[in-house]
C-alpha positions as CSV (number, residue, x, y, z in Angstrom):
1,M,-4.8,-30.3,43.0
2,I,-5.6,-30.3,46.8
3,K,-3.0,-28.0,47.3
4,L,-4.7,-25.3,44.4
5,K,-7.9,-26.1,46.5
6,L,-6.2,-25.1,49.5
7,V,-5.3,-21.9,47.9
8,F,-8.7,-20.8,46.7
9,L,-10.1,-21.7,50.4
10,Y,-7.9,-19.3,52.0
11,L,-8.9,-16.9,49.3
12,F,-12.2,-16.7,50.6
13,F,-11.5,-16.0,54.1
14,G,-11.4,-19.0,56.4
15,C,-13.0,-21.2,54.5
16,S,-10.3,-23.8,55.1
17,I,-11.3,-24.3,58.7
18,L,-14.4,-26.2,58.2
19,V,-12.8,-28.6,55.6
20,S,-8.8,-28.5,57.2
21,S,-9.2,-31.9,58.7
22,Q,-10.0,-33.6,55.6
23,T,-8.0,-31.7,53.2
24,K,-5.0,-32.4,55.7
25,Q,-5.6,-36.8,55.8
26,S,-6.2,-36.1,52.1
27,E,-3.4,-34.8,51.4
28,K,-1.5,-37.1,53.5
29,S,-2.5,-39.7,51.9
30,L,-1.6,-38.4,48.4
31,N,1.9,-37.6,49.6
32,N,2.2,-41.0,50.8
33,I,1.3,-42.4,47.3
34,E,3.4,-39.8,45.6
35,K,6.5,-40.8,47.3
36,E,5.3,-45.0,46.9
37,R,5.1,-43.9,43.1
38,N,8.2,-41.8,42.5
39,I,10.6,-43.9,43.5
40,L,13.3,-44.1,40.9
41,P,13.3,-47.7,39.5
42,Q,16.7,-49.3,38.3
43,G,17.5,-50.9,35.0
44,K,14.2,-49.8,32.4
45,S,16.4,-46.9,31.0
46,N,15.7,-48.9,27.6
47,L,11.7,-49.5,28.5
48,K,9.1,-47.5,27.9
49,G,6.8,-47.4,30.7
50,Y,2.9,-46.9,30.7
51,P,1.0,-45.4,33.6
52,V,-1.9,-46.7,36.1
53,T,-4.1,-44.1,36.0
54,P,-8.1,-45.1,37.7
55,F,-8.7,-41.8,39.2
56,R,-6.7,-39.4,36.5
57,D,-3.8,-39.6,38.8
58,T,-0.9,-42.3,38.5
59,L,-0.4,-44.7,41.0
60,F,2.6,-46.8,39.0
61,F,4.1,-47.7,35.9
62,I,3.6,-51.2,33.7
63,Y,7.2,-51.7,32.0
64,N,6.6,-55.3,31.0
65,K,5.0,-57.5,29.0
66,I,3.3,-61.2,30.1
67,G,3.4,-63.7,27.2
68,S,1.1,-61.9,24.4
69,F,-0.1,-59.0,27.2
70,D,2.1,-55.9,26.3
71,A,2.9,-53.6,28.8
72,Q,0.3,-51.1,27.8
73,N,-2.7,-53.6,27.7
74,R,-1.2,-54.8,31.0
75,A,-1.7,-50.7,32.5
76,N,-5.1,-50.3,30.6
77,A,-6.4,-53.7,32.3
78,I,-5.1,-52.8,36.1
79,T,-6.9,-49.3,35.9
80,S,-10.2,-51.2,34.9
81,R,-9.7,-53.6,37.3
82,I,-8.9,-50.8,40.0
83,E,-12.1,-48.7,39.1
84,V,-14.2,-51.9,39.8
85,L,-12.8,-51.8,43.4
86,Y,-13.8,-48.5,43.5
87,K,-17.0,-49.2,42.7
88,D,-18.0,-51.8,45.1
89,P,-19.8,-50.3,47.8
90,F,-18.5,-53.1,50.3
91,F,-14.6,-52.5,49.5
92,S,-12.8,-53.0,52.4
93,K,-8.7,-52.9,52.3
94,D,-8.5,-56.0,53.9
95,S,-10.0,-58.0,51.6
96,L,-7.1,-57.5,49.0
97,N,-4.3,-59.6,49.3
98,L,-1.3,-61.5,47.9
99,S,-1.2,-64.8,46.5
100,R,2.2,-66.3,44.5
101,S,1.7,-68.7,41.3
102,E,4.2,-70.8,39.5
103,I,5.4,-67.4,37.6
104,S,4.1,-64.1,39.7
105,V,2.6,-62.6,42.9
106,D,-0.8,-61.9,42.1
107,V,-2.7,-59.2,43.9
108,L,-6.4,-60.7,44.7
109,Y,-9.2,-59.1,45.5
110,K,-11.8,-61.5,47.3
111,K,-9.3,-64.5,46.7
112,D,-10.7,-64.6,43.4
113,F,-10.5,-61.1,41.5
114,L,-7.3,-60.9,40.1
115,V,-6.2,-57.3,40.3
116,M,-2.8,-57.5,38.9
117,S,0.2,-60.3,39.0
118,V,3.9,-58.9,39.0
119,T,6.4,-61.2,37.5
120,D,9.8,-61.5,38.7
121,L,10.7,-59.6,35.9
122,D,9.1,-56.5,37.2
123,G,10.6,-56.8,40.6
124,R,13.9,-56.7,38.8
125,T,13.5,-54.0,36.3
126,M,11.9,-51.7,39.5
127,G,15.2,-53.3,41.4
128,S,13.7,-55.5,43.8
129,S,12.0,-58.8,44.1
130,D,8.6,-59.7,42.7
131,F,6.9,-60.1,46.3
132,A,8.4,-56.8,47.4
133,L,7.1,-55.0,44.3
134,A,3.4,-56.6,44.8
135,Q,3.5,-55.4,48.6
136,K,4.3,-52.0,47.4
137,N,1.4,-51.9,44.5
138,L,-1.2,-53.6,46.9
139,A,-0.5,-50.3,49.2
140,I,-0.7,-48.3,46.6
141,I,-4.2,-49.3,45.3
142,Q,-5.2,-49.6,49.1
143,K,-4.7,-45.6,49.7
144,A,-5.8,-44.9,46.2
145,V,-9.3,-46.7,46.6
146,L,-9.8,-45.6,49.9
147,F,-8.5,-41.7,49.0
148,Q,-11.4,-42.0,46.7
149,K,-13.9,-43.3,48.8
150,E,-13.2,-40.6,51.1
151,N,-13.6,-38.3,49.5
152,N,-17.2,-38.9,47.8
153,D,-18.2,-40.2,50.9
154,T,-22.3,-38.9,51.6
155,I,-21.1,-37.0,54.5
156,D,-18.4,-35.4,53.0
157,W,-21.0,-34.1,50.1
158,A,-22.8,-32.5,52.3
159,K,-19.5,-30.3,53.8
160,R,-18.4,-29.4,50.4
161,I,-22.3,-28.6,49.2
162,G,-22.4,-26.4,52.3
163,L,-18.9,-24.9,51.5
164,V,-20.5,-24.4,47.9
165,F,-23.1,-22.2,49.7
166,L,-21.0,-20.3,51.5
167,L,-18.5,-19.4,48.8
168,L,-21.4,-18.2,46.8
169,T,-22.8,-16.4,50.1
170,F,-19.2,-14.8,50.2
171,V,-19.2,-14.2,46.5
172,V,-22.5,-12.3,46.7
173,L,-21.2,-10.4,49.8
174,I,-18.1,-9.2,47.7
175,V,-20.0,-8.4,44.9
176,F,-22.4,-6.0,47.1
177,T,-19.3,-4.5,48.4
178,I,-17.7,-3.6,45.1
179,N,-21.5,-2.4,44.0
180,K,-21.7,0.1,46.6
181,L,-18.1,1.4,46.5
182,F,-18.4,1.9,43.0
183,R,-21.9,4.2,43.3
184,W,-20.0,6.3,46.1
185,L,-17.0,6.7,43.7
186,R,-19.3,7.6,40.9
187,F,-21.3,9.8,42.9
188,L,-18.0,11.6,44.6
189,I,-16.8,12.4,41.0
190,I,-20.0,13.8,40.2
191,E,-20.6,15.9,43.1
192,N,-17.1,17.5,42.3
193,K,-16.7,17.6,39.0
194,E,-16.1,21.6,39.0
195,R,-13.1,20.7,41.1
196,Y,-11.5,17.9,39.3
197,F,-12.4,18.7,35.7
198,S,-12.0,22.3,33.8
199,G,-11.4,20.4,30.3
200,F,-8.2,19.1,28.7
201,K,-6.3,21.2,26.2
202,I,-3.3,21.2,23.9
203,K,-1.9,24.3,23.0
204,E,-5.0,26.6,22.4
205,S,-6.7,23.4,21.1
206,N,-10.0,22.7,22.9
207,V,-9.9,18.8,23.1
208,L,-12.0,17.4,25.5
209,S,-14.8,20.4,27.6
210,P,-15.3,19.6,30.9
211,D,-18.8,17.6,30.2
212,R,-16.9,14.9,27.9
213,Q,-13.9,14.8,30.6
214,L,-16.6,13.7,33.1
215,E,-18.2,11.8,30.4
216,F,-15.0,9.9,29.7
217,V,-13.7,9.5,33.3
218,L,-17.2,7.8,34.0
219,K,-17.2,5.4,31.5
220,I,-13.6,4.4,32.2
221,V,-15.2,3.8,35.9
222,K,-17.9,1.5,34.7
223,V,-15.3,-0.2,32.5
224,I,-13.7,-0.8,36.1
225,Y,-16.6,-1.9,37.5
226,I,-17.4,-4.6,34.5
227,V,-14.1,-5.7,34.6
228,F,-13.9,-6.6,38.8
229,L,-17.1,-8.5,38.2
230,I,-16.1,-10.9,35.4
231,F,-12.7,-11.1,37.4
232,I,-14.7,-12.5,40.6
233,F,-17.3,-14.6,38.9
234,Y,-14.7,-16.0,37.2
235,I,-12.2,-16.7,39.9
236,S,-15.0,-18.1,42.2
237,L,-15.7,-20.8,39.4
238,P,-12.8,-22.7,39.9
239,A,-13.0,-21.9,43.2
240,I,-16.1,-24.0,43.2
241,F,-14.9,-26.5,40.9
242,S,-11.8,-27.3,42.9
243,I,-14.1,-28.5,46.1
244,F,-15.5,-31.5,44.1
245,P,-13.1,-34.1,42.8
246,E,-14.6,-34.5,39.7
247,T,-14.7,-31.1,38.8
248,E,-11.1,-30.4,40.1
249,N,-9.7,-30.5,36.5
250,Y,-11.8,-28.0,35.4
251,A,-11.1,-25.7,37.9
252,S,-7.2,-26.0,36.5
253,V,-8.1,-25.7,33.4
254,L,-10.1,-22.5,33.8
255,L,-7.1,-21.0,36.0
256,N,-4.8,-22.4,33.3
257,W,-6.9,-19.7,30.4
258,I,-6.1,-16.8,32.4
259,F,-2.6,-17.3,34.2
260,S,-1.1,-19.0,31.0
261,P,-2.0,-16.1,28.7
262,A,-1.1,-13.9,31.4
263,K,2.2,-15.8,32.2
264,A,3.2,-15.7,28.6
265,A,3.2,-12.3,28.2
266,L,4.8,-11.6,31.4
267,M,7.7,-13.5,30.0
268,G,7.8,-12.1,26.6
269,F,7.8,-8.8,28.0
270,V,10.7,-10.0,30.2
271,H,12.1,-11.2,27.5
272,F,11.8,-8.4,25.1
273,L,13.7,-5.8,27.8
274,P,17.2,-6.0,26.0
275,N,15.2,-5.0,22.5
276,L,13.0,-2.5,24.8
277,F,16.2,-1.0,25.7
278,S,17.8,-0.9,22.3
279,I,14.6,0.6,21.2
280,T,14.8,3.4,24.0
281,V,18.6,4.5,23.3
282,I,17.7,4.6,19.1
283,V,14.8,6.5,20.0
284,V,16.6,9.2,22.1
285,L,19.4,10.0,19.8
286,F,17.5,10.3,16.8
287,R,15.5,12.9,18.9
288,F,18.7,14.3,20.0
289,I,19.9,14.4,16.4
290,L,16.5,16.6,15.5
291,K,17.1,18.7,18.2
292,I,20.2,19.7,17.1
293,I,18.9,20.5,13.3
294,K,15.3,22.2,14.6
295,F,18.3,24.7,16.1
296,F,19.8,24.9,12.7
297,V,16.3,25.3,11.3
298,D,15.9,28.2,13.9
299,E,18.6,30.1,13.3
300,I,17.8,29.9,9.6
301,Q,14.3,31.2,10.3
302,K,15.6,34.0,12.3
303,G,18.0,35.1,9.8
304,Q,20.9,34.5,11.9
305,I,22.4,31.9,9.2
306,K,22.2,32.6,5.6
307,I,22.9,30.3,2.8
308,D,23.1,31.4,-0.6
309,G,19.3,30.4,-2.9
310,F,18.0,29.1,0.5
311,Y,15.1,31.0,1.7
312,S,14.0,31.2,5.1
313,D,10.3,30.3,5.3
314,W,12.0,27.5,3.1
315,A,13.8,26.2,6.5
316,M,10.4,24.9,8.5
317,P,9.0,23.0,5.7
318,T,12.8,21.6,4.6
319,F,12.5,20.7,8.3
320,N,9.7,18.7,8.2
321,I,10.6,16.9,5.2
322,V,13.8,16.2,6.8
323,K,11.9,14.9,10.2
324,V,9.9,12.7,8.2
325,L,13.0,10.7,6.4
326,V,15.1,10.5,9.9
327,Y,11.5,9.0,11.5
328,A,11.5,6.9,8.5
329,F,14.6,5.4,8.8
330,M,14.7,5.1,12.6
331,V,11.5,2.7,12.2
332,V,13.7,0.7,9.7
333,I,16.1,0.7,12.5
334,I,13.7,-0.7,15.0
335,F,11.7,-3.1,13.0
336,P,14.1,-5.8,14.1
337,Y,14.4,-4.9,17.8
338,L,9.7,-5.4,18.1
339,P,8.7,-8.5,18.9
340,G,7.0,-10.5,16.2
341,S,8.8,-8.8,13.1
342,N,9.9,-12.1,11.8
343,S,7.0,-13.5,11.5
344,P,5.4,-14.1,8.6
345,I,1.9,-13.3,9.2
346,F,3.7,-9.6,10.8
347,Q,5.3,-9.5,8.0
348,G,2.1,-10.3,5.8
349,V,-0.1,-7.7,7.2
350,S,2.4,-5.1,6.4
351,V,2.6,-5.6,3.0
352,F,-1.6,-5.7,2.8
353,V,-1.3,-2.2,4.6
354,G,1.3,-0.9,2.1
355,V,-0.7,-2.1,-0.9
356,L,-3.7,-0.8,0.5
357,F,-1.9,2.5,1.3
358,S,-0.5,2.6,-2.5
359,L,-3.7,2.2,-4.1
360,G,-5.8,4.2,-1.8
361,S,-4.1,7.6,-1.8
362,S,-3.0,8.0,-5.4
363,N,-4.7,11.5,-5.2
364,A,-3.1,12.4,-1.1
365,I,0.3,11.5,-2.7
366,A,-0.5,13.7,-5.8
367,N,-1.6,16.5,-3.8
368,M,1.5,15.7,-1.1
369,V,4.0,16.1,-3.6
370,A,2.3,19.2,-5.1
371,G,2.7,20.7,-1.6
372,L,6.3,20.1,-1.7
373,V,6.5,21.4,-5.3
374,I,4.5,24.7,-4.1
375,T,6.5,25.4,-0.7
376,Y,9.7,25.3,-2.9
377,M,8.0,27.6,-5.8
378,R,7.3,30.3,-3.5
379,P,4.2,31.4,-5.4
380,F,2.3,32.9,-2.3
381,K,2.5,32.9,1.4
382,I,-0.3,32.6,4.2
383,G,-1.4,36.1,4.2
384,D,-1.0,37.3,0.8
385,F,-3.9,38.2,-1.7
386,I,-3.9,35.9,-4.9
387,K,-6.6,34.8,-7.6
388,I,-6.3,30.7,-7.9
389,G,-8.6,30.1,-11.3
390,D,-12.0,31.9,-10.6
391,V,-11.3,32.5,-7.0
392,T,-9.7,35.5,-5.5
393,G,-8.7,35.9,-1.8
394,T,-6.3,35.4,1.2
395,V,-4.3,32.6,1.6
396,I,-5.2,31.3,5.4
397,E,-3.7,27.8,5.3
398,K,-1.3,26.0,3.4
399,S,-0.8,22.2,4.2
400,P,0.7,19.6,2.6
401,L,-2.8,18.5,0.9
402,V,-4.7,21.9,0.6
403,T,-4.9,25.3,-0.2
404,R,-7.0,27.4,1.7
405,V,-8.6,30.9,0.4
406,R,-10.9,33.3,1.9
407,T,-13.0,35.5,-0.4
408,P,-13.9,39.2,0.4
409,K,-17.2,37.8,1.3
410,Q,-16.0,35.9,3.7
411,E,-15.9,32.3,2.4
412,D,-13.5,29.7,3.1
413,I,-12.7,28.0,-0.3
414,T,-10.7,24.7,0.0
415,I,-8.1,24.0,-3.2
416,P,-6.5,20.9,-3.6
417,N,-2.9,21.5,-4.2
418,A,-2.4,19.5,-7.4
419,T,-5.3,21.9,-8.8
420,V,-3.4,25.1,-7.5
421,L,0.2,23.6,-8.8
422,S,-1.8,23.0,-12.6
423,S,-3.8,26.5,-12.9
424,S,-2.1,29.8,-13.3
425,S,-2.2,32.1,-10.0
426,I,-2.0,35.3,-9.4
427,N,-0.3,37.3,-6.5
428,Y,-1.3,40.7,-5.6
429,S,0.6,41.2,-2.5
430,A,4.2,40.3,-3.8
431,N,5.1,43.5,-4.6
432,T,3.6,45.3,-1.8
433,N,6.8,45.6,1.1
434,D,8.3,48.0,2.0
435,N,11.1,48.5,-0.8
436,S,8.6,48.3,-3.8
437,N,6.1,51.2,-4.5
438,G,3.0,48.3,-4.0
439,L,0.0,47.0,-6.1
440,L,-1.1,48.8,-9.3
441,I,-4.6,49.4,-8.9
442,H,-6.3,50.4,-12.4
443,T,-10.0,51.4,-13.8
444,T,-11.0,52.5,-17.1
445,I,-13.4,55.0,-18.1
446,T,-14.8,56.2,-21.1
447,I,-15.3,59.7,-22.0
448,G,-16.8,61.6,-25.7
449,Y,-14.0,63.4,-27.7
450,D,-15.8,66.7,-27.2
451,T,-14.0,66.0,-23.9
452,P,-10.6,68.0,-23.3
453,W,-8.6,64.9,-22.3
454,V,-6.1,67.4,-20.1
455,D,-9.8,68.0,-18.2
456,V,-10.2,64.0,-17.6
457,H,-6.7,63.1,-16.8
458,K,-7.1,66.2,-14.0
459,A,-10.4,64.8,-12.7
460,L,-9.1,61.2,-12.8
461,I,-6.0,61.8,-10.7
462,A,-7.7,63.9,-7.8
463,A,-10.2,60.8,-7.6
464,A,-6.8,58.7,-6.9
465,M,-5.6,61.4,-4.6
466,R,-8.8,61.5,-2.3
467,T,-8.9,57.8,-2.2
468,D,-7.8,56.0,1.4
469,S,-5.4,53.4,0.8
470,L,-3.9,54.9,-2.2
471,E,-0.3,55.9,-2.4
472,K,0.6,59.8,-3.0
473,M,3.9,59.1,-4.0
474,P,4.4,57.5,-6.4
475,A,1.7,60.0,-7.9
476,P,-1.3,58.3,-9.6
477,F,-0.9,58.4,-13.2
478,V,-3.3,58.0,-16.8
479,L,-3.2,56.0,-19.5
480,Q,-5.2,56.5,-22.8
481,T,-5.9,52.6,-23.8
482,S,-7.8,53.6,-26.8
483,L,-9.4,55.7,-29.4
484,N,-12.8,54.1,-30.0
485,D,-15.2,55.4,-32.7
486,F,-17.3,57.5,-30.3
487,Y,-15.0,57.8,-27.4
488,V,-11.7,57.8,-26.0
489,S,-11.0,55.1,-23.0
490,Y,-9.0,56.3,-20.1
491,E,-7.3,54.2,-17.6
492,I,-6.6,55.6,-14.1
493,N,-3.6,54.0,-12.1
494,A,-2.5,54.4,-8.5
495,Y,-0.1,52.1,-6.4
496,T,-1.6,50.3,-3.0
497,K,0.2,48.3,-0.4
498,H,-3.0,47.0,0.9
499,P,-3.9,44.5,-1.9
500,N,-6.6,42.6,0.4
501,Q,-8.8,45.6,0.2
502,Q,-8.8,45.9,-3.2
503,P,-13.1,45.5,-3.3
504,S,-13.3,48.6,-1.0
505,I,-10.5,50.9,-2.8
506,Y,-12.2,50.0,-6.4
507,S,-15.5,51.3,-4.6
508,K,-13.9,54.6,-2.7
509,L,-12.2,55.4,-5.9
510,H,-15.4,54.7,-8.5
511,Q,-17.0,57.4,-6.3
512,N,-14.2,59.8,-6.2
513,I,-14.4,59.9,-10.1
514,Q,-17.9,60.7,-9.9
515,D,-17.4,63.5,-7.6
516,C,-14.5,64.9,-9.0
517,F,-15.9,65.0,-13.0
518,N,-19.2,66.5,-11.5
519,E,-17.1,68.9,-9.8
520,A,-15.1,70.0,-13.3
521,G,-18.4,70.0,-15.1
522,L,-17.5,67.1,-17.0
523,E,-20.3,64.4,-18.0
524,I,-19.4,60.9,-17.6
525,M,-20.5,59.8,-21.3
526,S,-19.6,57.9,-24.4
527,S,-21.6,59.8,-27.1
528,H,-22.7,57.7,-30.2
529,Y,-22.9,59.0,-33.1
530,T,-24.9,58.7,-36.8
531,S,-23.8,59.6,-40.2
532,L,-26.3,62.3,-40.3
533,R,-23.7,65.1,-39.4
534,D,-25.7,68.1,-41.4
535,G,-26.7,70.6,-38.2
536,N,-24.5,68.9,-35.3
537,R,-21.8,70.5,-33.9
538,T,-18.4,68.8,-34.9
539,T,-16.8,66.7,-31.8
540,I,-13.3,68.1,-32.4
541,P,-12.7,70.3,-28.7
542,N,-12.9,73.7,-28.6
543,D,-9.4,74.7,-28.3
544,Y,-8.7,73.2,-31.4
545,L,-11.3,75.2,-33.8
546,D,-10.7,78.4,-35.8
547,K,-12.5,81.4,-33.0
548,N,-15.3,81.9,-36.1
549,Y,-16.8,78.8,-35.8
550,T,-20.4,78.1,-35.9
551,S,-22.5,74.7,-36.0
552,P,-23.9,74.4,-39.8
553,S,-27.5,74.1,-40.3
554,F,-29.3,71.5,-40.6
555,N,-30.5,71.0,-44.6
556,V,-33.5,69.6,-45.6
557,T,-33.6,69.0,-49.6
558,K,-36.9,68.8,-51.6
559,E,-36.8,66.0,-54.2
560,S,-39.9,67.0,-56.9
């Protein structure tokens, strides 16, 4: 304990100078006591010794009984009697003397207070005579009592109190210095924020803005400042406790609270180093394997390597799946090397987390499986103009969980992959590459039977040829889709390779249809007729009528 005290006094700048004479003398006394009580006894290998500890330090051991008084009771009795000697304000070491009785050598205080008895059996157990052992124990008791008296002297108490104030003053100075240092550091960081903080980016993503980065660093500095203060106050308590004999044990307890976990953690890390090396080798090996796989994946994406039935756009999703499987296999191999992997608690927590994940992620897993199926179905890709259910727009993102579509109205709609898989989808961009004719745009108008269909065809084709984003070749064409009661349905069809511009294409096509029909003198009108035909011209086109055809008159018959 005295050594512990000297260590702390040395840490607090020169405090040991004030108590050097006292600590040297005390240390010498304790060393002598330790030397005298640590002589290895002989002939007691089968006996259990009970310590005599009046001042929390073992003075010597008792191995034998006297009559019905066993060794443990003897040790307890001697301990309590030595404590009585310590409490005597007029204690003098010369008052302790030896007296031989019929069966033992007694250690007496003031000739009438029996402190302890040493028998011939005690002497033989320790490898000496009873008288020599009694002399030895007498000297140990004298030195121990005097040592305790010395450490609790009034003048010594005054020195100790003064030393406490000196330590407190030193702690205050340290806290003041640290406070000033961290204030200066904070001011320096704020003053040079434009120089040191430009934000933190990962690729093109802004993770931390300069202001957020400054705030984060200042919080770290504050945490370090608080940790420093706590450490200083915590270390100062054992230093103060070590000054007083009554609280020396508390000093070691407080230090053990810090150093025992720290030592355990350090030793645990040292013992973990071989496993850490094994884990590092496994990780490097698996990363090398993934790099080899990635090389072939890149070549497949570029078209340098072709596999029948395996599309190039499958390369990266397949690599992601393989990467997950490889990492999962790597974790299985690494798991036994992790500290605490054999612990039932660790295994129980792993099972609990697995159950939570299974119960709470059923929808997520369904979407992930659906996303995997969609990847290999290849119904659409990013940039395609599609329709899923009632949603029409351009695919802007495909993830394992969802598909995001941007509508012509610039609305971003998120559709779970499970919904995409269970719904029918239309891909307007599937046949718009250079090797195909493109998407067939079509719209329908209805014109009365009195308008020649040839004129209608010409007007519709002319309108399609005028419309931007519609292909001139193959040429637009017209289909007469139905002959209704009062009118004919005409459908204009034209190819385009810009499916994502459908709303504007339809709008321009309708405008051009109006213009072309007006220029041709054709009304876009669907006539409806009643059964009163007298007086009305027939709806058959003029080309099919007799040259002498005239409209009949409207006849009214009056009934009597």
